[in-house]
C-alpha positions as CSV (number, residue, x, y, z in Angstrom):
1,X,71.7,-20.1,5.5
2,X,68.3,-18.7,5.6
3,X,67.7,-19.8,2.0
4,X,69.0,-23.1,2.9
5,X,66.4,-23.6,5.5
6,X,63.4,-23.0,3.0
7,X,61.6,-26.1,1.8
8,X,61.4,-26.8,-2.0
9,X,60.7,-29.9,-4.1
10,X,64.5,-30.4,-4.0
11,X,64.9,-30.0,-0.3
12,X,61.4,-30.9,1.3
13,X,60.9,-30.8,5.2
14,X,60.3,-33.9,7.3
15,X,56.9,-34.3,9.2
16,X,59.1,-33.9,12.3
17,X,60.8,-30.7,11.1
18,X,57.3,-29.4,10.1
19,X,55.7,-30.2,13.6
20,X,58.8,-28.8,15.4
21,X,58.4,-25.4,13.5
22,X,54.6,-25.3,14.2
23,X,55.5,-26.2,17.8
24,X,57.9,-23.3,18.0
25,X,55.5,-20.6,16.5
26,X,52.8,-21.8,18.8
27,X,55.1,-21.7,21.9
28,X,55.9,-18.2,21.1
29,X,52.1,-17.2,21.8
30,X,52.9,-17.6,25.5
31,X,50.2,-17.6,28.3
32,X,46.8,-16.3,27.2
33,X,43.4,-15.6,28.6
34,X,40.3,-17.0,26.4
35,X,36.5,-16.7,26.9
36,X,34.1,-19.2,25.7
37,X,31.6,-21.9,26.6
38,X,32.4,-25.4,28.0
39,X,31.3,-28.4,26.3
40,X,32.3,-32.1,26.4
41,X,33.7,-31.9,30.1
42,X,35.3,-35.3,30.6
43,X,36.8,-35.5,34.0
44,X,37.2,-38.4,36.5
45,X,38.7,-38.5,39.8
46,X,41.1,-41.2,38.9
47,X,42.4,-39.2,36.0
48,X,45.3,-37.0,36.3
49,X,44.4,-35.0,33.2
50,X,40.9,-34.0,32.5
51,X,39.6,-32.9,29.1
52,X,37.4,-30.2,27.9
53,X,36.2,-28.3,24.8
54,X,35.8,-24.3,24.7
55,X,33.5,-23.2,22.0
56,X,33.0,-19.8,20.7
57,X,29.7,-18.3,21.6
58,X,28.9,-16.8,18.4
59,X,30.7,-19.2,15.6
60,X,31.1,-22.9,14.9
61,X,34.7,-22.7,16.4
62,X,36.3,-24.7,19.3
63,X,39.5,-25.5,20.8
64,X,40.3,-28.5,23.1
65,X,41.5,-28.0,26.6
66,X,43.6,-30.0,29.1
67,X,43.5,-29.0,32.8
68,X,44.8,-30.9,35.9
69,X,41.9,-32.8,37.5
70,X,42.8,-31.9,41.0
71,X,42.6,-28.1,40.0
72,X,39.1,-28.8,38.6
73,X,38.0,-30.3,41.8
74,X,39.3,-27.9,44.0
75,X,37.0,-25.3,42.2
76,X,34.1,-24.0,44.4
77,X,31.9,-24.8,41.6
78,X,33.3,-27.3,39.2
79,X,32.9,-26.9,35.6
80,X,30.1,-28.5,33.6
81,X,28.7,-28.4,29.9
82,X,27.3,-25.1,29.1
83,X,29.2,-22.8,31.5
84,X,30.5,-19.5,30.3
85,X,34.1,-19.4,31.5
86,X,37.3,-17.4,31.4
87,X,40.3,-19.8,31.1
88,X,44.1,-19.0,31.6
89,X,46.4,-21.2,29.6
90,X,49.3,-21.7,27.3
91,X,48.9,-23.2,23.7
92,X,50.5,-26.5,23.3
93,X,51.3,-28.3,20.1
94,X,52.1,-32.2,20.5
95,X,54.7,-32.8,17.7
96,X,54.0,-36.7,18.0
97,X,50.6,-36.8,16.9
98,X,50.4,-33.2,15.3
99,X,47.5,-32.1,17.8
100,X,46.9,-28.9,19.2
101,X,45.3,-27.9,22.7
102,X,45.1,-25.3,25.3
103,X,46.8,-26.1,28.6
104,X,44.8,-24.6,31.3
105,X,46.0,-23.7,34.7
106,X,43.0,-21.4,35.8
107,X,39.2,-21.4,35.0
108,X,37.1,-18.6,36.2
109,X,33.2,-18.6,35.7
110,X,31.9,-15.6,34.1
111,X,29.6,-14.1,36.9
112,X,25.9,-13.4,36.1
113,X,26.5,-10.0,37.2
114,X,29.3,-9.5,34.5
115,X,27.0,-11.3,32.0
116,X,24.3,-9.0,32.6
117,X,26.7,-5.9,32.3
118,X,27.9,-7.2,29.1
119,X,24.4,-7.8,27.7
120,X,23.4,-4.2,28.6
121,X,26.5,-2.9,27.1
122,X,25.7,-4.7,23.8
123,X,22.2,-3.5,24.0
124,X,23.3,0.1,24.2
125,X,25.7,-0.3,21.3
126,X,22.9,-1.7,19.2
127,X,20.6,1.1,20.1
128,X,23.3,3.5,19.2
129,X,23.7,2.0,15.8
130,X,19.7,2.2,15.2
131,X,19.1,-1.6,15.5
132,X,16.5,-1.3,18.1
133,X,14.8,1.8,16.6
134,X,11.0,1.3,16.5
135,X,11.0,3.1,13.3
136,X,12.7,0.2,11.5
137,X,10.5,-2.6,12.9
138,X,8.3,-4.1,10.3
139,X,4.5,-4.8,10.9
140,X,3.5,-8.4,11.0
141,X,1.2,-9.7,8.2
142,X,-2.6,-9.8,9.4
143,X,-3.1,-13.4,8.3
144,X,0.4,-15.1,7.4
145,X,0.5,-17.5,4.6
146,X,3.1,-19.7,6.4
147,X,4.8,-19.2,9.8
148,X,8.5,-20.1,10.4
149,X,9.2,-21.3,13.7
150,X,12.8,-21.8,15.2
151,X,12.7,-23.8,18.4
152,X,14.1,-26.8,20.2
153,X,13.1,-30.3,19.1
154,X,10.1,-31.7,21.2
155,X,10.2,-28.5,23.4
156,X,7.2,-27.3,25.4
157,X,7.7,-23.9,23.4
158,X,7.2,-25.8,20.1
159,X,4.3,-27.5,21.5
160,X,2.7,-24.3,22.9
161,X,3.2,-22.4,19.8
162,X,1.6,-25.0,17.4
163,X,-1.3,-26.0,19.7
164,X,-2.3,-22.4,20.3
165,X,-1.9,-21.3,16.7
166,X,-3.9,-24.1,15.4
167,X,-6.6,-23.7,17.8
168,X,-6.9,-20.1,16.9
169,X,-6.7,-20.6,13.2
170,X,-6.9,-24.3,12.2
171,X,-5.7,-23.7,8.6
172,X,-2.4,-22.2,9.6
173,X,0.8,-23.7,8.1
174,X,4.0,-24.0,9.9
175,X,7.7,-24.6,8.7
176,X,9.4,-25.8,11.9
177,X,13.2,-26.0,12.1
178,X,14.6,-27.5,15.2
179,X,17.9,-26.2,16.6
180,X,19.5,-26.4,19.9
181,X,18.5,-23.6,22.1
182,X,21.2,-23.9,24.8
183,X,24.8,-24.1,24.7
184,X,27.6,-23.3,22.2
185,X,25.8,-24.3,19.2
186,X,22.9,-22.2,19.4
187,X,23.7,-19.2,17.9
188,X,25.2,-20.6,14.7
189,X,22.3,-23.0,14.4
190,X,19.6,-20.5,14.9
191,X,21.3,-18.2,12.4
192,X,21.4,-20.7,9.8
193,X,17.8,-21.6,10.4
194,X,16.7,-17.9,10.2
195,X,18.6,-17.4,6.9
196,X,16.8,-20.6,5.4
197,X,13.5,-19.4,6.5
198,X,14.2,-15.8,5.3
199,X,15.1,-17.3,1.7
200,X,11.6,-18.9,1.6
201,X,9.3,-16.7,-0.1
202,X,6.3,-18.8,1.4
203,X,7.3,-17.7,4.9
204,X,5.5,-14.5,6.1
205,X,6.8,-14.3,9.7
206,X,9.6,-16.2,11.9
207,X,9.1,-17.1,15.4
208,X,12.2,-17.8,17.4
209,X,10.8,-19.6,20.6
210,X,12.4,-20.9,23.8
211,X,11.1,-21.7,27.3
212,X,12.4,-20.0,30.4
213,X,15.8,-20.6,32.0
214,X,18.7,-19.1,33.8
215,X,20.7,-15.9,32.4
216,X,23.3,-18.5,31.1
217,X,20.8,-20.6,29.4
218,X,19.2,-17.6,27.5
219,X,22.7,-16.2,26.9
220,X,22.9,-17.3,23.3
221,X,19.7,-15.0,22.4
222,X,21.8,-12.1,23.5
223,X,24.8,-12.9,21.5
224,X,25.7,-9.9,18.8
225,X,26.0,-12.3,15.9
226,X,22.3,-13.4,16.3
227,X,21.2,-9.9,16.5
228,X,22.8,-8.6,13.4
229,X,21.4,-11.6,11.6
230,X,17.9,-10.9,12.8
231,X,18.3,-7.1,11.8
232,X,19.5,-8.2,8.3
233,X,16.6,-10.6,7.7
234,X,14.1,-9.5,5.3
235,X,11.2,-11.2,6.9
236,X,9.6,-9.9,10.2
237,X,11.0,-11.7,13.4
238,X,9.1,-12.4,16.7
239,X,11.2,-13.1,19.7
240,X,9.4,-15.4,22.1
241,X,12.4,-16.1,24.6
242,X,11.6,-17.2,28.1
243,X,8.9,-16.1,30.3
244,X,7.7,-12.3,30.9
245,X,10.5,-11.2,33.1
246,X,13.1,-12.5,30.8
247,X,14.6,-9.9,28.4
248,X,17.4,-11.0,26.0
249,X,18.7,-8.7,23.5
250,X,16.7,-10.5,20.8
251,X,13.6,-8.9,22.4
252,X,14.9,-5.1,21.4
253,X,16.1,-6.2,17.8
254,X,13.3,-8.4,16.7
255,X,10.3,-6.7,15.0
256,X,7.8,-7.9,17.9
257,X,8.5,-9.1,21.3
258,X,6.2,-11.8,22.8
259,X,6.1,-12.3,26.5
260,X,5.9,-16.2,26.2
261,X,5.8,-18.7,23.1
262,X,2.0,-18.8,23.8
263,X,1.9,-15.1,23.5
264,X,3.9,-15.3,20.3
265,X,1.3,-17.6,18.8
266,X,-1.6,-15.2,19.7
267,X,0.3,-12.2,18.2
268,X,1.2,-13.9,15.0
269,X,-2.2,-15.8,14.2
270,X,-5.7,-14.2,14.5
271,X,-8.3,-16.1,16.5
272,X,-11.0,-17.4,13.8
273,X,-13.7,-17.3,16.5
274,X,-13.0,-13.7,17.4
275,X,-12.7,-12.7,13.6
276,X,-16.0,-14.3,13.0
277,X,-17.4,-12.3,15.9
278,X,-16.0,-9.1,14.5
279,X,-17.5,-9.8,11.2
280,X,-21.0,-10.6,12.8
281,X,-20.6,-7.2,14.7
282,X,-19.5,-5.3,11.6
283,X,-22.5,-7.0,9.8
284,X,-24.8,-5.9,12.6
285,X,-23.5,-2.3,12.8
286,X,-23.6,-2.0,9.0
287,X,-27.3,-3.3,9.0
288,X,-28.2,-1.0,11.8
289,X,-26.7,2.0,9.8
290,X,-28.4,1.1,6.6
291,X,-31.7,0.6,8.3
292,X,-31.3,4.0,9.9
293,X,-30.3,5.8,6.9
294,X,-33.2,4.2,5.0
295,X,-35.5,5.3,7.9
296,X,-34.0,8.9,7.6
297,X,-34.6,8.9,3.7
298,X,-38.2,7.8,4.1
299,X,-38.8,10.5,6.5
300,X,-37.3,12.8,4.2
301,X,-39.3,11.8,1.5
302,X,-42.5,12.1,3.5
303,X,-41.7,15.7,4.5
304,X,-41.0,16.6,0.9
305,X,-44.3,14.8,-0.4
306,X,-46.3,16.8,2.2
307,X,-45.4,20.0,0.6
308,X,-48.2,21.7,-1.3
309,X,-46.2,21.3,-4.6
310,X,-46.2,17.5,-4.3
311,X,-49.4,17.0,-2.4
312,X,-51.2,18.4,-5.4
313,X,-48.7,18.5,-8.3
314,X,-51.4,19.4,-11.0
315,X,-52.5,22.7,-9.0
316,X,-49.9,24.8,-10.4
317,X,-50.4,23.4,-13.9
318,X,-54.1,24.2,-13.5
319,X,-53.4,27.6,-12.2
320,X,-51.1,28.3,-14.8
321,X,-53.5,26.9,-17.5
322,X,-56.3,29.1,-16.4
323,X,-53.7,32.1,-16.7
324,X,-52.8,31.0,-20.1
325,X,-56.5,30.7,-21.3
326,X,-57.2,34.2,-20.1
327,X,-54.1,35.4,-21.8
328,X,-55.2,33.6,-24.9
329,X,-58.7,35.1,-24.9
330,X,-57.3,38.7,-24.3
331,X,-54.8,38.2,-27.1
332,X,-57.7,37.0,-29.3
333,X,-59.8,40.0,-28.5
334,X,-57.0,42.3,-29.0
335,X,-56.1,40.7,-32.4
336,X,-59.9,40.7,-33.4
337,X,-60.0,44.5,-32.4
338,X,-56.9,45.1,-34.3
339,X,-57.9,43.4,-37.4
340,X,-61.1,45.3,-37.5
341,X,-59.4,48.6,-37.1
342,X,-56.9,47.7,-39.7
343,X,-59.8,46.3,-41.9
344,X,-61.6,49.8,-41.6
345,X,-58.4,51.7,-42.3
346,X,-57.8,49.6,-45.5
347,X,-61.4,50.2,-46.5
348,X,-61.0,53.9,-46.0
349,X,-57.8,53.9,-47.9
350,X,-59.2,52.2,-50.7
351,X,-62.1,54.7,-51.0
352,X,-59.5,57.4,-50.9
353,X,-57.6,55.7,-53.7
354,X,-60.8,55.0,-55.6
355,X,-62.0,58.6,-55.5
356,X,-58.4,59.8,-56.6
357,X,-57.7,57.1,-59.2
358,X,-58.3,57.2,-62.9
359,X,-61.3,54.9,-62.9
360,X,-63.3,57.6,-60.8
361,X,-62.2,60.4,-63.3
362,X,-63.5,58.3,-66.1
363,X,-66.7,57.7,-64.6
364,X,-67.3,61.4,-64.4
365,X,-66.9,61.8,-68.3
366,X,-63.2,62.0,-68.7
367,X,-61.4,59.9,-71.3
368,X,-57.7,58.7,-71.7
369,X,-56.4,58.9,-75.2
370,X,-53.5,56.6,-76.2
371,X,-51.6,56.3,-79.5
372,X,-50.5,53.0,-81.0
373,X,-47.0,53.5,-82.5
374,X,-46.6,51.7,-86.0
375,X,-43.4,50.0,-84.6
376,X,-45.8,47.8,-82.5
377,X,-44.6,49.0,-79.4
378,X,-46.9,49.3,-76.5
379,X,-49.5,52.4,-76.6
380,X,-48.6,55.7,-75.1
381,X,-50.8,58.3,-73.5
382,X,-51.3,61.3,-75.8
383,X,-50.3,64.4,-74.1
384,X,-49.5,66.4,-77.1
385,X,-50.9,66.8,-80.7
386,X,-47.4,66.0,-81.9
387,X,-47.9,62.4,-80.9
388,X,-51.0,61.8,-83.2
389,X,-50.5,63.1,-86.6
390,X,-53.4,62.6,-88.9
391,X,-53.9,58.9,-89.7
392,X,-52.4,57.7,-86.3
393,X,-54.3,55.0,-84.9
394,X,-55.8,55.9,-81.4
395,X,-57.3,54.1,-78.5
396,X,-59.7,56.0,-76.3
397,X,-60.3,54.6,-72.7
398,X,-63.6,55.7,-71.3
399,X,-65.3,54.5,-67.8
400,X,-66.8,51.5,-69.2
401,X,-64.5,50.3,-71.9
402,X,-62.3,51.6,-74.7
403,X,-62.7,53.0,-78.3
404,X,-60.4,52.5,-81.4
405,X,-60.4,55.6,-83.7
406,X,-58.0,57.3,-86.1
407,X,-56.6,60.9,-86.1
408,X,-58.3,62.9,-88.7
409,X,-56.3,66.1,-88.1
410,X,-54.7,68.2,-85.3
411,X,-55.6,71.7,-84.0
412,X,-53.1,73.5,-81.8
413,X,-54.4,75.2,-78.5
414,X,-54.9,78.8,-78.4
């Protein structure tokens, strides 16, 4: 039986059966509570049924609502577009036209106190995850190449940021993306704009700006989906939501919190006049420091030049020159005296040598006899008669010359 109920090409379901099956599945959901933000509230006193749309606060998702008009009129604060509400109803599927809606029997406004409590609970949870840690926040560039701005179209926040930034630095460039800044479409639209600007390599910093408003008006900027998108961005993000007392969760997650959109422009873009003043002041300080350094160096040089060594640089040379000349003269005297002593000693030695030498002996009447061998070798001094047998050629050296003679005979000594 269950197999026969399945659809197949041979046994397809009819549209009625399909719708009835869907209606049966939806009816089994029963009564449920749903939270969201109201949009497109269509209600007239003459209508028995009013039609509303409930949007998710963090995604582009909505569901149509139907409610009894008398129930809406009986509420202390009739619902309007943008209200954050909690509804109690039963899902309905209308088989005739194949449409779905949530039949509402009770609508409760989410109180401001409850909203604030939820915001604080989200703030604590993100802090526990480290998303609000100051250590992870990035420094803004000193002079951004291009500033991304996410804000409402034609809003005062947009005018304030652009006018203040251009007055401070006329050459600043902006890429502006206009999004809803209030209501159910705010969060997905701002996230999409943020991701688009984050992908642009020319954008150095992103400002998310909105003017002041109630807690409900600023509620999108405390939604968790937006906080996680900002934390995941690679470009520094500046939160400029509301006025000074306003403090959405975005202020804690962003890299910089600005008190107002005007303050964001001042924090992101430097003041050209102030920068010129800083440059002039720096130049004045640099010139003053340079003049002071030169003055100190001049004084130091004067002090050095006043010293005796520099006052008369040649004095030392002159003094050393006199000493050198005296030393030269002393050395010359010593050398002359030494030479004279050595000359006298040489003369004495020469006289001694001359007195002991053969010439002096010959001068006293002695002679030296040499024999000249027949083999032609040099003459030899005759010290024995055996060296000069009869007939030997002799050379006799006397004081004033030599005599050539021949040996006639030899006589041995007694």
